[in-house]
C-alpha positions in Angstrom: 184.4 144.7 -11.4 182.5 145.8 -13.5 184.3 147.2 -16.6 183.1 150.7 -15.9 184.5 150.8 -12.9 187.8 149.2 -13.6 188.4 151.5 -16.1 188.0 154.3 -13.9 190.5 152.6 -11.5 193.0 152.4 -14.4 192.6 156.4 -14.8 192.7 157.0 -11.1 196.3 155.5 -10.9 197.2 157.1 -14.2 200.0 160.3 -12.6 198.1 163.2 -15.2 195.1 165.0 -15.0 192.1 163.3 -16.5 189.0 164.5 -17.4 186.1 163.8 -19.5 183.1 166.2 -21.0 179.9 165.8 -22.8 178.8 167.7 -26.3 177.9 170.2 -24.0 181.0 170.3 -22.1 179.8 169.1 -18.7 182.2 167.2 -16.8 181.1 163.7 -16.1 184.9 162.6 -15.0 187.4 163.8 -12.5 190.4 161.8 -11.5 192.4 161.6 -8.5 195.6 163.1 -10.2 193.4 166.1 -11.4 192.4 166.6 -7.6 196.1 166.8 -6.8 196.7 168.7 -9.3 193.7 171.2 -9.6 193.1 171.2 -5.5 189.3 170.9 -6.4 187.7 167.1 -5.4 185.6 165.6 -8.0 182.5 166.2 -6.2 183.3 169.9 -6.4 184.0 169.4 -10.4 181.5 167.0 -11.9 178.3 168.0 -13.0 179.5 171.4 -13.9 180.7 173.0 -17.3 184.3 173.9 -17.7 183.0 176.9 -19.0 181.9 177.4 -15.5 186.1 178.8 -15.4 186.8 176.6 -12.2 190.4 176.4 -13.4 190.1 180.1 -15.2 192.6 179.1 -17.8 195.3 181.1 -19.3 197.5 181.6 -21.7 201.1 183.1 -21.5 199.3 186.4 -23.3 197.0 186.0 -20.1 194.1 185.9 -22.4 191.3 183.8 -20.5 190.7 180.4 -22.8 187.6 179.0 -20.3 185.1 181.5 -22.1 187.3 181.8 -25.4 189.5 180.2 -27.6 189.6 177.1 -25.6 191.3 174.0 -27.3 188.7 171.9 -25.9 185.7 173.2 -27.1 187.6 173.8 -30.5 188.0 170.0 -30.2 184.8 169.2 -29.8 184.1 171.7 -33.4 186.4 170.0 -35.2 187.5 166.6 -33.5 190.8 167.7 -34.1 193.3 166.8 -31.3 195.0 169.3 -29.9 198.4 169.9 -27.4 199.0 173.6 -25.6 200.9 174.9 -22.8 198.5 177.0 -20.3 198.1 178.5 -16.9 195.6 176.3 -14.8 194.5 178.4 -11.4 195.1 176.1 -8.6 191.9 175.8 -5.8 194.2 178.1 -3.5 194.4 180.6 -5.6 198.3 180.4 -7.3 198.4 179.7 -10.8 200.2 176.4 -12.5 202.0 176.4 -15.4 200.5 172.8 -17.4 200.9 171.0 -20.5 197.5 169.9 -21.9 196.4 167.4 -24.5 192.8 167.3 -25.9 191.4 164.1 -27.9 187.4 163.7 -28.8 185.7 160.8 -27.5 183.3 159.5 -30.5 181.1 156.5 -31.0 181.3 153.1 -33.2 179.9 155.7 -36.2 182.4 158.2 -35.8 180.4 161.1 -33.9 182.0 163.4 -31.2 180.2 162.0 -28.2 182.7 164.3 -25.8 186.2 165.3 -25.2 189.3 163.6 -22.6 191.8 166.0 -21.7 194.9 165.2 -19.7 197.1 167.9 -18.0 200.7 167.9 -16.6 202.2 170.2 -14.4 204.5 171.7 -16.8 206.5 173.7 -13.7 210.1 171.8 -14.2 209.4 172.6 -18.0 209.1 175.9 -17.5 211.9 176.2 -15.0 214.3 174.8 -17.9 213.0 176.6 -20.9 213.5 179.9 -18.8 216.8 178.2 -17.5 218.0 177.3 -21.2 216.8 180.5 -22.5 218.7 182.4 -19.7 221.9 180.3 -20.8 221.9 181.0 -25.0 221.5 184.3 -23.7 224.7 184.4 -21.7 226.1 182.3 -24.7 224.8 185.1 -27.3 225.2 188.4 -25.6 227.9 190.6 -24.5 227.6 190.9 -20.7 228.9 194.8 -21.1 226.6 196.3 -23.7 223.8 193.9 -23.9 224.5 193.5 -27.6 224.6 190.4 -29.4 228.4 189.1 -28.8 231.2 187.7 -31.2 229.2 184.1 -31.3 226.2 185.6 -32.4 227.5 187.7 -35.1 229.4 184.9 -36.3 226.3 182.7 -36.6 224.7 185.5 -38.7 226.9 185.9 -41.2 227.2 182.1 -41.6 223.6 182.3 -42.4 224.0 185.2 -44.6 226.5 183.8 -46.9 224.4 180.4 -47.2 221.2 183.0 -48.2 223.9 184.6 -51.0 224.8 181.0 -51.9 221.5 179.7 -52.2 219.7 183.0 -53.7 221.9 185.5 -54.8 221.2 187.7 -51.8 224.2 189.5 -50.9 224.5 191.5 -47.9 226.3 194.8 -46.1 228.8 194.4 -43.4 229.9 196.9 -41.2 233.4 196.9 -39.0 233.6 199.8 -36.4 236.3 200.7 -34.0 236.2 203.2 -31.3 238.8 206.6 -32.5 241.2 206.5 -29.8 239.8 203.8 -26.9 243.2 203.4 -25.8 244.0 207.1 -24.9 240.5 207.3 -23.4 241.0 204.2 -21.4 244.7 205.4 -20.0 243.0 209.1 -19.2 239.7 208.4 -17.3 240.0 204.3 -16.4 238.2 201.1 -17.8 235.0 202.6 -15.5 234.5 205.1 -18.2 236.0 203.3 -20.8 233.1 201.3 -20.4 230.8 203.7 -20.0 231.6 205.1 -23.4 231.3 201.4 -25.2 227.8 200.9 -23.6 227.0 204.6 -25.1 228.0 203.6 -28.9 226.4 200.2 -28.4 223.4 201.9 -27.6 223.9 204.7 -30.3 224.0 201.7 -32.9 221.4 199.4 -31.6 218.7 201.6 -31.2 219.2 203.2 -34.5 218.9 199.7 -36.5 216.0 198.1 -38.3 214.9 195.0 -37.0 216.3 192.7 -38.6 219.6 194.0 -38.7 222.4 192.5 -36.1 225.0 195.0 -34.7 226.7 193.8 -32.0 230.0 193.9 -30.2 233.4 192.1 -31.7 235.8 192.8 -28.9 237.1 195.2 -27.1 236.3 198.6 -29.0 235.4 197.3 -32.1 231.9 196.4 -33.6 230.1 194.4 -36.4 226.6 195.2 -37.8 225.6 192.5 -40.8 222.7 194.0 -42.8 220.2 192.3 -45.0 218.5 193.5 -47.7 220.3 196.9 -48.6 221.5 197.9 -51.8 225.7 199.6 -51.6 224.2 203.2 -51.9 221.9 202.6 -48.8 224.6 200.7 -47.0 226.8 203.7 -47.4 223.7 206.0 -45.9 223.3 203.5 -42.5 227.4 203.9 -42.3 227.5 207.7 -42.7 224.5 207.8 -40.2 226.3 205.5 -37.4 229.3 207.9 -37.9 227.2 210.9 -37.3 224.9 209.5 -34.3 228.2 208.3 -32.4 229.7 212.0 -32.9 227.5 213.5 -31.3 226.5 211.3 -28.6 228.0 212.6 -25.5 228.6 211.3 -21.8 229.1 214.0 -18.9 232.0 212.9 -16.6 232.6 214.9 -13.9 230.4 217.4 -14.9 232.3 217.3 -18.2 231.3 216.4 -21.7 233.0 213.4 -23.3 232.8 212.4 -26.7 234.5 210.2 -29.6 234.3 209.4 -32.9 234.3 206.1 -34.6 236.2 204.7 -37.7 234.3 202.2 -40.2 234.7 200.2 -43.2 231.8 198.7 -44.8 231.6 196.0 -47.7 229.0 193.7 -49.4 229.4 189.8 -49.1 230.6 188.2 -52.3 230.0 184.4 -53.6 232.0 182.2 -53.1 234.1 183.8 -49.6 233.9 182.6 -46.3 232.6 184.8 -43.2 237.0 185.1 -42.3 237.6 186.9 -45.4 234.4 189.3 -45.4 235.1 190.2 -41.9 239.1 190.8 -42.4 238.1 193.1 -45.3 235.7 195.5 -43.7 238.3 195.2 -40.9 241.1 196.6 -43.5 238.8 199.2 -44.5 238.5 200.4 -40.9 242.2 200.9 -40.4 242.3 202.7 -43.8 239.8 205.1 -42.2 241.6 205.1 -38.9 244.7 206.1 -40.6 243.3 208.7 -42.8 242.7 210.6 -39.3 239.7 208.5 -37.9 235.8 209.6 -37.9 235.1 208.5 -41.4 234.3 205.4 -43.8 235.7 203.3 -46.3 233.8 201.6 -48.5 235.0 198.5 -50.6 235.6 199.2 -54.6 
């Protein structure tokens, strides 16, 4: 068997789709796996150019790659191998996620004579990634409010305390509790109580900076972690939260229902644990609640 036929036969037994292009991006070879994965036979593809948009590759944002930022074209230009996750059009019209690997083909002198692209069906990997994302969301997001849960908040606080130890950057910590929540639950029922918690959570979440983390600590308690804030700014932020929650209103059977919150606020300190920070903020919150609620207490 001639060498060329032997190597073609080998490539036809490879599980991944394989095709070669010349420097003008004309397709010279299309293996059987490429036929199976794409639905296009070698006879339909060989001789055409990859920029003829046969496979209509797009990225996750829907950007068309064949006539734009094509990994294969970039490799032909600079000679560097590339990998990408893209979406390929099947002959029957549907989209398939594929993992693409591109490498240059060089002659004895190192000149680029074309490129080879391998592509594999990534449907299972996409499903796994989506499932992992969902599991992560379930593990780190509070189901009732949609805010970060206690585990997420603890991780964030550990991270910020690490930054404090390494770089000397403290952050603000806020502990918040809904005033009279048990009485509200007893009076109106748990469904209304849940609606109140969602109202408070939305007020906090929608009025935070993108890099702040505010979540549900448990029950009617919320915790906030605020990097890049001085104490004076943290004071203003806590008061703003208090006023916003107080002005929020939920209608139950046509009647307005409002709540207030008590807040304890402190800055992280070097050498202390996450538990110590939370305990201090919690004690400050109880001071605010014992003084009548609807107020903020700050660490001296």
